[in-house]
LUMDOVEX-442452 format. One record per residue: residue number from 1; x, y, z of N, C-alpha, C, O in turn. Coordinates in nm, 3 decimals. Layout:
- NUM; X; Y; Z; X; Y; Z; X; Y; Z; X; Y; Z
...
# end
This chain:
- 1; 28.663; 4.239; 3.246; 28.654; 4.334; 3.135; 28.605; 4.260; 3.010; 28.653; 4.150; 2.980
- 2; 28.513; 4.319; 2.941; 28.456; 4.256; 2.821; 28.554; 4.261; 2.705; 28.631; 4.357; 2.692
- 3; 28.553; 4.158; 2.621; 28.641; 4.159; 2.504; 28.597; 4.264; 2.403; 28.482; 4.308; 2.406
- 4; 28.686; 4.302; 2.315; 28.653; 4.400; 2.211; 28.651; 4.337; 2.072; 28.601; 4.396; 1.977
- 5; 28.707; 4.214; 2.061; 28.708; 4.145; 1.932; 28.662; 4.001; 1.948; 28.652; 3.949; 2.060
- 6; 28.632; 3.938; 1.835; 28.590; 3.798; 1.834; 28.646; 3.731; 1.710; 28.692; 3.797; 1.617
- 7; 28.642; 3.597; 1.708; 28.676; 3.521; 1.588; 28.551; 3.509; 1.502; 28.439; 3.504; 1.553
- 8; 28.571; 3.505; 1.370; 28.458; 3.489; 1.280; 28.503; 3.415; 1.155; 28.621; 3.419; 1.119
- 9; 28.411; 3.348; 1.091; 28.436; 3.293; 0.959; 28.363; 3.384; 0.862; 28.241; 3.401; 0.871
- 10; 28.437; 3.442; 0.770; 28.377; 3.535; 0.674; 28.388; 3.477; 0.534; 28.491; 3.420; 0.497
- 11; 28.282; 3.492; 0.456; 28.286; 3.456; 0.315; 28.347; 3.575; 0.242; 28.287; 3.683; 0.238
- 12; 28.465; 3.555; 0.186; 28.536; 3.663; 0.118; 28.490; 3.678; -0.026; 28.473; 3.790; -0.075
- 13; 28.471; 3.568; -0.093; 28.421; 3.561; -0.230; 28.344; 3.430; -0.241; 28.359; 3.343; -0.156
- 14; 28.261; 3.415; -0.345; 28.195; 3.285; -0.361; 28.299; 3.173; -0.366; 28.391; 3.176; -0.446
- 15; 28.282; 3.075; -0.279; 28.374; 2.963; -0.273; 28.496; 2.985; -0.186; 28.578; 2.894; -0.172
- 16; 28.511; 3.105; -0.127; 28.630; 3.136; -0.046; 28.586; 3.187; 0.091; 28.523; 3.292; 0.101
- 17; 28.621; 3.111; 0.196; 28.592; 3.153; 0.333; 28.722; 3.154; 0.411; 28.815; 3.081; 0.379
- 18; 28.728; 3.239; 0.513; 28.849; 3.247; 0.595; 28.811; 3.271; 0.740; 28.710; 3.336; 0.769
- 19; 28.894; 3.218; 0.830; 28.878; 3.248; 0.972; 28.948; 3.380; 0.998; 29.067; 3.395; 0.969
- 20; 28.874; 3.475; 1.051; 28.929; 3.607; 1.082; 28.935; 3.618; 1.234; 28.831; 3.618; 1.300
- 21; 29.056; 3.628; 1.291; 29.069; 3.620; 1.437; 29.032; 3.747; 1.513; 29.001; 3.739; 1.632
- 22; 29.032; 3.862; 1.450; 29.011; 3.988; 1.524; 28.903; 4.075; 1.461; 28.931; 4.182; 1.408
- 23; 28.780; 4.028; 1.467; 28.666; 4.104; 1.416; 28.608; 4.183; 1.533; 28.588; 4.127; 1.641
- 24; 28.581; 4.313; 1.516; 28.523; 4.390; 1.626; 28.386; 4.335; 1.666; 28.306; 4.295; 1.581
- 25; 28.360; 4.333; 1.794; 28.229; 4.291; 1.842; 28.125; 4.394; 1.798; 28.153; 4.513; 1.796
- 26; 28.005; 4.348; 1.762; 27.901; 4.444; 1.728; 27.858; 4.523; 1.851; 27.863; 4.472; 1.963
- 27; 27.816; 4.644; 1.830; 27.769; 4.727; 1.942; 27.633; 4.674; 1.989; 27.550; 4.634; 1.908
- 28; 27.613; 4.675; 2.118; 27.483; 4.636; 2.173; 27.384; 4.749; 2.147; 27.418; 4.866; 2.169
- 29; 27.263; 4.717; 2.101; 27.168; 4.822; 2.064; 27.116; 4.905; 2.181; 27.078; 5.021; 2.162
- 30; 27.114; 4.847; 2.301; 27.067; 4.924; 2.416; 27.123; 4.864; 2.545; 27.176; 4.752; 2.544
- 31; 27.113; 4.936; 2.653; 27.172; 4.895; 2.780; 27.109; 4.769; 2.839; 27.170; 4.703; 2.922
- 32; 26.988; 4.735; 2.797; 26.923; 4.616; 2.852; 26.967; 4.486; 2.782; 26.931; 4.377; 2.827
- 33; 27.045; 4.496; 2.675; 27.098; 4.377; 2.607; 27.228; 4.334; 2.671; 27.299; 4.415; 2.732
- 34; 27.259; 4.204; 2.658; 27.382; 4.151; 2.717; 27.465; 4.081; 2.610; 27.413; 4.043; 2.505
- 35; 27.592; 4.064; 2.637; 27.684; 3.993; 2.549; 27.708; 3.855; 2.610; 27.743; 3.844; 2.727
- 36; 27.690; 3.749; 2.531; 27.708; 3.613; 2.579; 27.825; 3.549; 2.505; 27.833; 3.556; 2.383
- 37; 27.915; 3.486; 2.580; 28.028; 3.417; 2.521; 27.982; 3.282; 2.466; 27.925; 3.201; 2.539
- 38; 28.007; 3.259; 2.338; 27.972; 3.133; 2.274; 28.094; 3.042; 2.278; 28.202; 3.081; 2.234
- 39; 28.076; 2.922; 2.330; 28.187; 2.827; 2.342; 28.186; 2.728; 2.226; 28.293; 2.689; 2.178
- 40; 28.068; 2.686; 2.180; 28.058; 2.590; 2.070; 27.928; 2.615; 1.994; 27.830; 2.663; 2.052
- 41; 27.927; 2.581; 1.868; 27.807; 2.595; 1.786; 27.789; 2.469; 1.700; 27.885; 2.396; 1.676
- 42; 27.668; 2.446; 1.656; 27.640; 2.337; 1.563; 27.640; 2.393; 1.421; 27.603; 2.508; 1.400
- 43; 27.682; 2.313; 1.326; 27.687; 2.357; 1.187; 27.595; 2.267; 1.105; 27.613; 2.146; 1.099
- 44; 27.497; 2.328; 1.043; 27.404; 2.258; 0.956; 27.468; 2.245; 0.818; 27.538; 2.338; 0.776
- 45; 27.448; 2.136; 0.745; 27.508; 2.125; 0.612; 27.474; 2.242; 0.519; 27.556; 2.279; 0.434
- 46; 27.356; 2.300; 0.533; 27.324; 2.413; 0.446; 27.407; 2.537; 0.481; 27.425; 2.624; 0.396
- 47; 27.458; 2.545; 0.604; 27.540; 2.660; 0.643; 27.669; 2.666; 0.562; 27.703; 2.771; 0.507
- 48; 27.742; 2.554; 0.554; 27.869; 2.559; 0.481; 27.848; 2.560; 0.330; 27.939; 2.599; 0.256
- 49; 27.732; 2.519; 0.282; 27.705; 2.524; 0.138; 27.686; 2.667; 0.090; 27.698; 2.693; -0.030
- 50; 27.656; 2.759; 0.179; 27.641; 2.900; 0.141; 27.775; 2.963; 0.103; 27.777; 3.071; 0.046
- 51; 27.886; 2.898; 0.134; 28.016; 2.949; 0.092; 28.024; 2.950; -0.060; 28.075; 3.045; -0.120
- 52; 27.973; 2.844; -0.124; 27.975; 2.836; -0.270; 27.860; 2.911; -0.334; 27.871; 2.954; -0.449
- 53; 27.750; 2.927; -0.264; 27.632; 2.994; -0.318; 27.575; 3.087; -0.211; 27.473; 3.055; -0.150
- 54; 27.641; 3.202; -0.187; 27.600; 3.288; -0.076; 27.458; 3.343; -0.091; 27.410; 3.368; -0.202
- 55; 27.394; 3.360; 0.021; 27.263; 3.423; 0.026; 27.285; 3.573; 0.009; 27.375; 3.630; 0.070
- 56; 27.203; 3.637; -0.073; 27.218; 3.780; -0.093; 27.192; 3.852; 0.039; 27.091; 3.828; 0.105
- 57; 27.285; 3.941; 0.076; 27.272; 4.016; 0.201; 27.245; 4.162; 0.170; 27.303; 4.219; 0.077
- 58; 27.159; 4.221; 0.248; 27.133; 4.364; 0.234; 27.245; 4.441; 0.300; 27.292; 4.403; 0.407
- 59; 27.288; 4.547; 0.237; 27.394; 4.630; 0.296; 27.348; 4.772; 0.312; 27.424; 4.856; 0.360
# end
């Protein structure tokens, strides 16, 4: 059975990030897409610097 939630790091405010343990998984856009379990990721120094200076996101 596929999971319904995932862990995520969310930027709450400039300079403030938190690990959120129960974020809903995004819906797959169509039946031909698949969900892949990520076990590990690499972090680029510019990635964590966005916590203090977030990139503007469209909403």
